[in-house]
Backbone as XML, in Angstrom:
<?xml version="1.0"?>
<chain id="A" units="angstrom">
  <residue number="1" name="UNK">
    <atom name="N" x="-7.858" y="-1.521" z="-33.710"/>
    <atom name="CA" x="-6.847" y="-1.591" z="-34.343"/>
    <atom name="C" x="-5.515" y="-0.864" z="-33.681"/>
  </residue>
  <residue number="2" name="UNK">
    <atom name="N" x="-4.494" y="-1.409" z="-33.444"/>
    <atom name="CA" x="-3.117" y="-0.367" z="-32.837"/>
    <atom name="C" x="-2.337" y="0.387" z="-34.025"/>
  </residue>
  <residue number="3" name="UNK">
    <atom name="N" x="-2.292" y="1.503" z="-33.402"/>
    <atom name="CA" x="-1.655" y="2.352" z="-34.401"/>
    <atom name="C" x="0.028" y="2.211" z="-34.240"/>
  </residue>
  <residue number="4" name="UNK">
    <atom name="N" x="0.420" y="1.980" z="-35.863"/>
    <atom name="CA" x="2.026" y="2.082" z="-35.552"/>
    <atom name="C" x="2.595" y="2.886" z="-35.806"/>
  </residue>
  <residue number="5" name="UNK">
    <atom name="N" x="1.919" y="4.277" z="-35.952"/>
    <atom name="CA" x="2.884" y="5.764" z="-36.020"/>
    <atom name="C" x="3.349" y="6.052" z="-34.765"/>
  </residue>
  <residue number="6" name="UNK">
    <atom name="N" x="4.976" y="6.454" z="-35.203"/>
    <atom name="CA" x="5.572" y="6.892" z="-33.796"/>
    <atom name="C" x="4.470" y="8.190" z="-32.786"/>
  </residue>
  <residue number="7" name="UNK">
    <atom name="N" x="4.970" y="8.106" z="-31.877"/>
    <atom name="CA" x="4.282" y="9.350" z="-30.803"/>
    <atom name="C" x="4.864" y="10.797" z="-31.230"/>
  </residue>
  <residue number="8" name="UNK">
    <atom name="N" x="4.138" y="11.564" z="-31.150"/>
    <atom name="CA" x="4.662" y="12.957" z="-31.512"/>
    <atom name="C" x="4.440" y="13.902" z="-30.307"/>
  </residue>
  <residue number="9" name="UNK">
    <atom name="N" x="3.509" y="13.595" z="-29.641"/>
    <atom name="CA" x="3.011" y="14.599" z="-28.343"/>
    <atom name="C" x="3.604" y="14.182" z="-26.931"/>
  </residue>
  <residue number="10" name="UNK">
    <atom name="N" x="3.508" y="15.138" z="-26.265"/>
    <atom name="CA" x="3.820" y="14.868" z="-24.588"/>
    <atom name="C" x="2.949" y="13.920" z="-24.716"/>
  </residue>
  <residue number="11" name="UNK">
    <atom name="N" x="1.518" y="13.785" z="-24.815"/>
    <atom name="CA" x="0.545" y="13.295" z="-23.961"/>
    <atom name="C" x="0.804" y="11.825" z="-24.775"/>
  </residue>
  <residue number="12" name="UNK">
    <atom name="N" x="1.060" y="11.569" z="-25.972"/>
    <atom name="CA" x="1.385" y="10.265" z="-26.579"/>
    <atom name="C" x="2.008" y="9.385" z="-26.012"/>
  </residue>
  <residue number="13" name="UNK">
    <atom name="N" x="3.559" y="10.281" z="-25.671"/>
    <atom name="CA" x="4.528" y="9.560" z="-25.206"/>
    <atom name="C" x="4.202" y="9.116" z="-23.604"/>
  </residue>
  <residue number="14" name="UNK">
    <atom name="N" x="3.595" y="9.958" z="-23.153"/>
    <atom name="CA" x="2.951" y="9.872" z="-21.775"/>
    <atom name="C" x="2.331" y="8.136" z="-21.884"/>
  </residue>
  <residue number="15" name="UNK">
    <atom name="N" x="0.805" y="8.478" z="-22.811"/>
    <atom name="CA" x="0.232" y="7.134" z="-22.829"/>
    <atom name="C" x="1.191" y="5.885" z="-22.821"/>
  </residue>
  <residue number="16" name="UNK">
    <atom name="N" x="2.239" y="5.913" z="-24.051"/>
    <atom name="CA" x="3.122" y="4.879" z="-24.112"/>
    <atom name="C" x="3.472" y="4.259" z="-23.037"/>
  </residue>
  <residue number="17" name="UNK">
    <atom name="N" x="4.335" y="5.306" z="-22.195"/>
    <atom name="CA" x="5.137" y="5.358" z="-21.029"/>
    <atom name="C" x="4.268" y="4.279" z="-20.397"/>
  </residue>
  <residue number="18" name="UNK">
    <atom name="N" x="2.661" y="4.620" z="-19.871"/>
    <atom name="CA" x="1.771" y="4.222" z="-19.225"/>
    <atom name="C" x="1.598" y="2.362" z="-19.458"/>
  </residue>
  <residue number="19" name="UNK">
    <atom name="N" x="1.405" y="2.538" z="-20.695"/>
    <atom name="CA" x="1.275" y="1.001" z="-21.660"/>
    <atom name="C" x="2.229" y="0.196" z="-21.350"/>
  </residue>
  <residue number="20" name="UNK">
    <atom name="N" x="3.722" y="0.853" z="-21.265"/>
    <atom name="CA" x="4.855" y="-0.361" z="-20.966"/>
    <atom name="C" x="4.961" y="-0.366" z="-19.383"/>
  </residue>
  <residue number="21" name="UNK">
    <atom name="N" x="4.646" y="0.691" z="-19.072"/>
    <atom name="CA" x="4.651" y="0.372" z="-17.383"/>
    <atom name="C" x="3.501" y="-0.855" z="-16.843"/>
  </residue>
  <residue number="22" name="UNK">
    <atom name="N" x="2.396" y="-0.723" z="-17.539"/>
    <atom name="CA" x="1.364" y="-1.703" z="-17.013"/>
    <atom name="C" x="1.694" y="-3.124" z="-17.682"/>
  </residue>
  <residue number="23" name="UNK">
    <atom name="N" x="2.510" y="-3.374" z="-18.588"/>
    <atom name="CA" x="2.914" y="-4.373" z="-19.404"/>
    <atom name="C" x="4.509" y="-4.868" z="-18.744"/>
  </residue>
  <residue number="24" name="UNK">
    <atom name="N" x="4.700" y="-4.057" z="-17.248"/>
    <atom name="CA" x="6.003" y="-4.629" z="-17.066"/>
    <atom name="C" x="7.093" y="-4.360" z="-17.784"/>
  </residue>
  <residue number="25" name="UNK">
    <atom name="N" x="7.117" y="-3.511" z="-18.716"/>
    <atom name="CA" x="8.441" y="-2.937" z="-19.475"/>
    <atom name="C" x="9.009" y="-1.567" z="-19.223"/>
  </residue>
  <residue number="26" name="UNK">
    <atom name="N" x="9.462" y="-1.950" z="-18.096"/>
    <atom name="CA" x="9.886" y="-0.525" z="-17.260"/>
    <atom name="C" x="11.053" y="0.280" z="-17.749"/>
  </residue>
  <residue number="27" name="UNK">
    <atom name="N" x="12.022" y="-0.173" z="-18.205"/>
    <atom name="CA" x="12.925" y="0.380" z="-19.105"/>
    <atom name="C" x="12.491" y="1.179" z="-20.234"/>
  </residue>
  <residue number="28" name="UNK">
    <atom name="N" x="11.422" y="0.575" z="-20.853"/>
    <atom name="CA" x="10.521" y="1.229" z="-22.115"/>
    <atom name="C" x="9.871" y="2.341" z="-21.707"/>
  </residue>
  <residue number="29" name="UNK">
    <atom name="N" x="9.109" y="2.308" z="-20.287"/>
    <atom name="CA" x="8.286" y="3.134" z="-19.955"/>
    <atom name="C" x="9.311" y="4.111" z="-19.451"/>
  </residue>
  <residue number="30" name="UNK">
    <atom name="N" x="10.470" y="3.940" z="-18.751"/>
    <atom name="CA" x="11.464" y="5.192" z="-18.543"/>
    <atom name="C" x="11.503" y="6.126" z="-19.806"/>
  </residue>
  <residue number="31" name="UNK">
    <atom name="N" x="11.933" y="5.422" z="-20.548"/>
    <atom name="CA" x="12.616" y="6.067" z="-22.103"/>
    <atom name="C" x="11.151" y="7.021" z="-22.502"/>
  </residue>
  <residue number="32" name="UNK">
    <atom name="N" x="10.156" y="6.365" z="-22.421"/>
    <atom name="CA" x="8.831" y="7.383" z="-23.185"/>
    <atom name="C" x="8.406" y="8.128" z="-22.221"/>
  </residue>
  <residue number="33" name="UNK">
    <atom name="N" x="8.533" y="8.110" z="-20.600"/>
    <atom name="CA" x="8.406" y="9.308" z="-20.027"/>
    <atom name="C" x="9.441" y="10.365" z="-20.213"/>
  </residue>
  <residue number="34" name="UNK">
    <atom name="N" x="10.734" y="10.028" z="-20.358"/>
    <atom name="CA" x="12.015" y="10.973" z="-20.925"/>
    <atom name="C" x="11.696" y="11.877" z="-21.868"/>
  </residue>
  <residue number="35" name="UNK">
    <atom name="N" x="11.104" y="11.023" z="-22.831"/>
    <atom name="CA" x="10.753" y="11.774" z="-24.151"/>
    <atom name="C" x="9.350" y="12.758" z="-24.238"/>
  </residue>
  <residue number="36" name="UNK">
    <atom name="N" x="8.430" y="12.413" z="-23.170"/>
    <atom name="CA" x="7.320" y="13.440" z="-22.558"/>
    <atom name="C" x="8.148" y="14.350" z="-22.346"/>
  </residue>
  <residue number="37" name="UNK">
    <atom name="N" x="8.841" y="14.538" z="-21.403"/>
    <atom name="CA" x="9.375" y="15.448" z="-20.374"/>
    <atom name="C" x="10.388" y="16.375" z="-21.187"/>
  </residue>
  <residue number="38" name="UNK">
    <atom name="N" x="11.200" y="15.716" z="-22.220"/>
    <atom name="CA" x="11.979" y="16.521" z="-23.267"/>
    <atom name="C" x="11.137" y="17.439" z="-24.161"/>
  </residue>
  <residue number="39" name="UNK">
    <atom name="N" x="9.997" y="16.879" z="-24.266"/>
    <atom name="CA" x="8.828" y="17.402" z="-25.485"/>
    <atom name="C" x="8.273" y="18.638" z="-24.691"/>
  </residue>
  <residue number="40" name="UNK">
    <atom name="N" x="8.259" y="18.780" z="-23.296"/>
    <atom name="CA" x="7.663" y="19.810" z="-22.530"/>
    <atom name="C" x="8.197" y="19.346" z="-20.897"/>
  </residue>
  <residue number="41" name="UNK">
    <atom name="N" x="9.159" y="20.351" z="-20.734"/>
    <atom name="CA" x="9.636" y="20.169" z="-19.417"/>
    <atom name="C" x="8.901" y="20.680" z="-18.265"/>
  </residue>
  <residue number="42" name="UNK">
    <atom name="N" x="7.594" y="21.005" z="-18.702"/>
    <atom name="CA" x="6.508" y="21.472" z="-17.540"/>
    <atom name="C" x="5.383" y="20.624" z="-17.311"/>
  </residue>
  <residue number="43" name="UNK">
    <atom name="N" x="5.508" y="19.096" z="-17.837"/>
    <atom name="CA" x="4.565" y="18.506" z="-17.691"/>
    <atom name="C" x="4.600" y="17.584" z="-16.646"/>
  </residue>
  <residue number="44" name="UNK">
    <atom name="N" x="3.650" y="18.026" z="-15.675"/>
    <atom name="CA" x="3.984" y="17.517" z="-14.236"/>
    <atom name="C" x="3.393" y="15.944" z="-14.106"/>
  </residue>
  <residue number="45" name="UNK">
    <atom name="N" x="2.660" y="15.650" z="-14.674"/>
    <atom name="CA" x="2.026" y="14.153" z="-15.120"/>
    <atom name="C" x="3.358" y="13.438" z="-15.169"/>
  </residue>
  <residue number="46" name="UNK">
    <atom name="N" x="3.784" y="13.545" z="-16.146"/>
    <atom name="CA" x="4.968" y="12.871" z="-16.646"/>
    <atom name="C" x="6.339" y="12.611" z="-15.421"/>
  </residue>
  <residue number="47" name="UNK">
    <atom name="N" x="6.489" y="13.718" z="-14.884"/>
    <atom name="CA" x="7.622" y="13.820" z="-13.937"/>
    <atom name="C" x="6.686" y="12.629" z="-12.429"/>
  </residue>
  <residue number="48" name="UNK">
    <atom name="N" x="5.521" y="13.016" z="-12.379"/>
    <atom name="CA" x="4.999" y="12.509" z="-11.424"/>
    <atom name="C" x="5.188" y="10.838" z="-11.545"/>
  </residue>
  <residue number="49" name="UNK">
    <atom name="N" x="4.571" y="10.394" z="-12.562"/>
    <atom name="CA" x="4.266" y="9.124" z="-13.296"/>
    <atom name="C" x="5.674" y="8.629" z="-13.099"/>
  </residue>
  <residue number="50" name="UNK">
    <atom name="N" x="6.728" y="8.974" z="-13.660"/>
    <atom name="CA" x="8.151" y="8.728" z="-13.880"/>
    <atom name="C" x="8.716" y="8.793" z="-12.245"/>
  </residue>
  <residue number="51" name="UNK">
    <atom name="N" x="8.405" y="9.529" z="-11.368"/>
    <atom name="CA" x="8.951" y="9.175" z="-10.344"/>
    <atom name="C" x="8.473" y="8.377" z="-9.446"/>
  </residue>
  <residue number="52" name="UNK">
    <atom name="N" x="7.025" y="7.566" z="-9.783"/>
    <atom name="CA" x="6.497" y="6.489" z="-9.147"/>
    <atom name="C" x="7.255" y="5.300" z="-9.562"/>
  </residue>
  <residue number="53" name="UNK">
    <atom name="N" x="7.743" y="5.551" z="-10.928"/>
    <atom name="CA" x="8.132" y="4.058" z="-11.599"/>
    <atom name="C" x="9.402" y="4.229" z="-11.012"/>
  </residue>
  <residue number="54" name="UNK">
    <atom name="N" x="10.750" y="5.181" z="-11.006"/>
    <atom name="CA" x="11.574" y="5.299" z="-10.464"/>
    <atom name="C" x="11.792" y="4.576" z="-8.754"/>
  </residue>
  <residue number="55" name="UNK">
    <atom name="N" x="10.686" y="4.949" z="-8.291"/>
    <atom name="CA" x="10.347" y="4.319" z="-6.656"/>
    <atom name="C" x="10.358" y="2.633" z="-7.090"/>
  </residue>
  <residue number="56" name="UNK">
    <atom name="N" x="9.513" y="2.186" z="-7.902"/>
    <atom name="CA" x="9.177" y="0.820" z="-8.043"/>
    <atom name="C" x="10.541" y="0.380" z="-8.612"/>
  </residue>
  <residue number="57" name="UNK">
    <atom name="N" x="11.700" y="1.208" z="-9.362"/>
    <atom name="CA" x="12.498" y="0.639" z="-9.654"/>
    <atom name="C" x="13.709" y="0.355" z="-8.579"/>
  </residue>
  <residue number="58" name="UNK">
    <atom name="N" x="13.553" y="1.095" z="-7.810"/>
    <atom name="CA" x="14.252" y="1.030" z="-6.499"/>
    <atom name="C" x="15.545" y="2.171" z="-6.592"/>
  </residue>
  <residue number="59" name="UNK">
    <atom name="N" x="15.007" y="3.174" z="-7.728"/>
    <atom name="CA" x="15.984" y="4.462" z="-8.041"/>
    <atom name="C" x="15.729" y="5.219" z="-7.359"/>
  </residue>
  <residue number="60" name="UNK">
    <atom name="N" x="16.028" y="5.382" z="-5.916"/>
    <atom name="CA" x="15.521" y="6.303" z="-5.097"/>
    <atom name="C" x="15.730" y="7.945" z="-4.976"/>
  </residue>
  <residue number="61" name="UNK">
    <atom name="N" x="17.210" y="7.910" z="-5.381"/>
    <atom name="CA" x="17.733" y="9.120" z="-5.555"/>
    <atom name="C" x="17.168" y="10.074" z="-6.956"/>
  </residue>
  <residue number="62" name="UNK">
    <atom name="N" x="17.109" y="9.473" z="-7.934"/>
    <atom name="CA" x="16.391" y="9.640" z="-8.975"/>
    <atom name="C" x="15.194" y="10.209" z="-8.766"/>
  </residue>
  <residue number="63" name="UNK">
    <atom name="N" x="14.327" y="9.286" z="-7.871"/>
    <atom name="CA" x="12.793" y="9.306" z="-7.569"/>
    <atom name="C" x="12.455" y="10.452" z="-7.115"/>
  </residue>
  <residue number="64" name="UNK">
    <atom name="N" x="13.147" y="11.132" z="-6.139"/>
    <atom name="CA" x="13.173" y="12.243" z="-5.222"/>
    <atom name="C" x="13.288" y="13.268" z="-6.094"/>
  </residue>
  <residue number="65" name="UNK">
    <atom name="N" x="14.466" y="13.367" z="-7.080"/>
    <atom name="CA" x="14.551" y="14.724" z="-7.929"/>
    <atom name="C" x="13.522" y="14.936" z="-8.717"/>
  </residue>
  <residue number="66" name="UNK">
    <atom name="N" x="12.905" y="13.734" z="-9.315"/>
    <atom name="CA" x="11.866" y="13.737" z="-10.238"/>
    <atom name="C" x="10.342" y="14.159" z="-9.470"/>
  </residue>
  <residue number="67" name="UNK">
    <atom name="N" x="10.368" y="13.860" z="-8.322"/>
    <atom name="CA" x="9.122" y="13.906" z="-7.599"/>
    <atom name="C" x="9.091" y="15.345" z="-6.979"/>
  </residue>
  <residue number="68" name="UNK">
    <atom name="N" x="10.333" y="16.006" z="-6.772"/>
    <atom name="CA" x="10.749" y="17.367" z="-6.409"/>
    <atom name="C" x="10.114" y="18.389" z="-7.322"/>
  </residue>
  <residue number="69" name="UNK">
    <atom name="N" x="10.628" y="17.630" z="-9.176"/>
    <atom name="CA" x="10.112" y="18.658" z="-9.635"/>
    <atom name="C" x="8.397" y="18.729" z="-10.205"/>
  </residue>
  <residue number="70" name="UNK">
    <atom name="N" x="8.054" y="17.692" z="-9.775"/>
    <atom name="CA" x="6.487" y="17.502" z="-10.259"/>
    <atom name="C" x="5.892" y="18.289" z="-9.211"/>
  </residue>
  <residue number="71" name="UNK">
    <atom name="N" x="6.223" y="18.255" z="-7.696"/>
    <atom name="CA" x="5.693" y="19.291" z="-6.625"/>
    <atom name="C" x="5.953" y="20.666" z="-7.114"/>
  </residue>
  <residue number="72" name="UNK">
    <atom name="N" x="7.089" y="21.025" z="-7.747"/>
    <atom name="CA" x="7.365" y="22.159" z="-7.880"/>
    <atom name="C" x="6.352" y="22.877" z="-9.148"/>
  </residue>
  <residue number="73" name="UNK">
    <atom name="N" x="5.717" y="21.837" z="-9.921"/>
    <atom name="CA" x="5.061" y="22.355" z="-10.908"/>
    <atom name="C" x="3.516" y="22.070" z="-10.411"/>
  </residue>
  <residue number="74" name="UNK">
    <atom name="N" x="3.169" y="21.211" z="-9.459"/>
    <atom name="CA" x="1.623" y="21.196" z="-9.172"/>
    <atom name="C" x="1.737" y="21.143" z="-7.677"/>
  </residue>
  <residue number="75" name="UNK">
    <atom name="N" x="1.793" y="22.466" z="-6.899"/>
    <atom name="CA" x="1.834" y="22.446" z="-5.571"/>
    <atom name="C" x="0.765" y="21.937" z="-5.030"/>
  </residue>
  <residue number="76" name="UNK">
    <atom name="N" x="-0.526" y="21.657" z="-5.527"/>
    <atom name="CA" x="-1.835" y="20.806" z="-4.780"/>
    <atom name="C" x="-1.401" y="19.990" z="-4.841"/>
  </residue>
  <residue number="77" name="UNK">
    <atom name="N" x="-0.586" y="18.794" z="-5.398"/>
    <atom name="CA" x="-0.028" y="17.417" z="-5.146"/>
    <atom name="C" x="0.875" y="17.152" z="-3.978"/>
  </residue>
  <residue number="78" name="UNK">
    <atom name="N" x="1.115" y="18.072" z="-3.372"/>
    <atom name="CA" x="1.942" y="18.249" z="-2.551"/>
    <atom name="C" x="2.229" y="17.211" z="-1.516"/>
  </residue>
  <residue number="79" name="UNK">
    <atom name="N" x="1.238" y="16.749" z="-0.630"/>
    <atom name="CA" x="0.799" y="15.857" z="0.403"/>
    <atom name="C" x="1.052" y="14.708" z="-0.350"/>
  </residue>
  <residue number="80" name="UNK">
    <atom name="N" x="0.623" y="14.170" z="-1.491"/>
    <atom name="CA" x="1.159" y="12.878" z="-1.869"/>
    <atom name="C" x="2.469" y="12.788" z="-2.243"/>
  </residue>
  <residue number="81" name="UNK">
    <atom name="N" x="2.880" y="13.915" z="-2.769"/>
    <atom name="CA" x="4.564" y="13.666" z="-3.344"/>
    <atom name="C" x="5.253" y="13.864" z="-2.069"/>
  </residue>
  <residue number="82" name="UNK">
    <atom name="N" x="4.887" y="14.436" z="-1.204"/>
    <atom name="CA" x="5.977" y="14.639" z="-0.057"/>
    <atom name="C" x="5.998" y="13.158" z="0.719"/>
  </residue>
  <residue number="83" name="UNK">
    <atom name="N" x="4.878" y="12.596" z="0.643"/>
    <atom name="CA" x="4.890" y="11.065" z="1.067"/>
    <atom name="C" x="5.774" y="10.321" z="0.656"/>
  </residue>
  <residue number="84" name="UNK">
    <atom name="N" x="5.890" y="10.106" z="-0.539"/>
    <atom name="CA" x="6.627" y="9.317" z="-1.725"/>
    <atom name="C" x="8.186" y="9.729" z="-1.329"/>
  </residue>
  <residue number="85" name="UNK">
    <atom name="N" x="8.319" y="11.004" z="-1.402"/>
    <atom name="CA" x="9.902" y="11.610" z="-1.320"/>
    <atom name="C" x="10.472" y="10.981" z="0.093"/>
  </residue>
  <residue number="86" name="UNK">
    <atom name="N" x="9.590" y="11.263" z="1.001"/>
    <atom name="CA" x="10.006" y="10.842" z="2.468"/>
    <atom name="C" x="10.334" y="9.359" z="2.492"/>
  </residue>
  <residue number="87" name="UNK">
    <atom name="N" x="9.205" y="8.469" z="1.882"/>
    <atom name="CA" x="9.637" y="7.029" z="1.848"/>
    <atom name="C" x="10.824" y="6.668" z="1.108"/>
  </residue>
  <residue number="88" name="UNK">
    <atom name="N" x="10.940" y="7.723" z="0.045"/>
    <atom name="CA" x="12.624" y="7.193" z="-1.104"/>
    <atom name="C" x="13.371" y="7.597" z="-0.367"/>
  </residue>
  <residue number="89" name="UNK">
    <atom name="N" x="13.426" y="8.523" z="0.763"/>
    <atom name="CA" x="14.354" y="9.076" z="1.428"/>
    <atom name="C" x="15.090" y="7.935" z="2.498"/>
  </residue>
  <residue number="90" name="UNK">
    <atom name="N" x="13.893" y="7.175" z="3.095"/>
    <atom name="CA" x="14.178" y="6.194" z="4.158"/>
    <atom name="C" x="14.988" y="4.970" z="3.163"/>
  </residue>
  <residue number="91" name="UNK">
    <atom name="N" x="14.787" y="4.778" z="2.236"/>
    <atom name="CA" x="15.323" y="3.536" z="1.377"/>
    <atom name="C" x="16.846" y="4.244" z="0.699"/>
  </residue>
  <residue number="92" name="UNK">
    <atom name="N" x="17.022" y="5.228" z="0.820"/>
    <atom name="CA" x="18.306" y="5.546" z="0.287"/>
    <atom name="C" x="19.505" y="4.946" z="0.995"/>
  </residue>
</chain>
């Protein structure tokens, strides 16, 4: 049974974003990632997956800023994030 309650936590919005993304509802996914980040501006997973979505949407400038924030919050992800940033810079 699918819950009809509105998400309230950063994780619930993150899950909602992932679902929207999987269904091809990219703008809805973007809004849900934004809400997760508004709830917790240190939520590295939301920044990381939002940056991947922005890359997919060909919003490369926004992707770079979001990816840099994820890398700042989670330095151990640096290799993968740096690669995405470099790919996005090539497409600007």
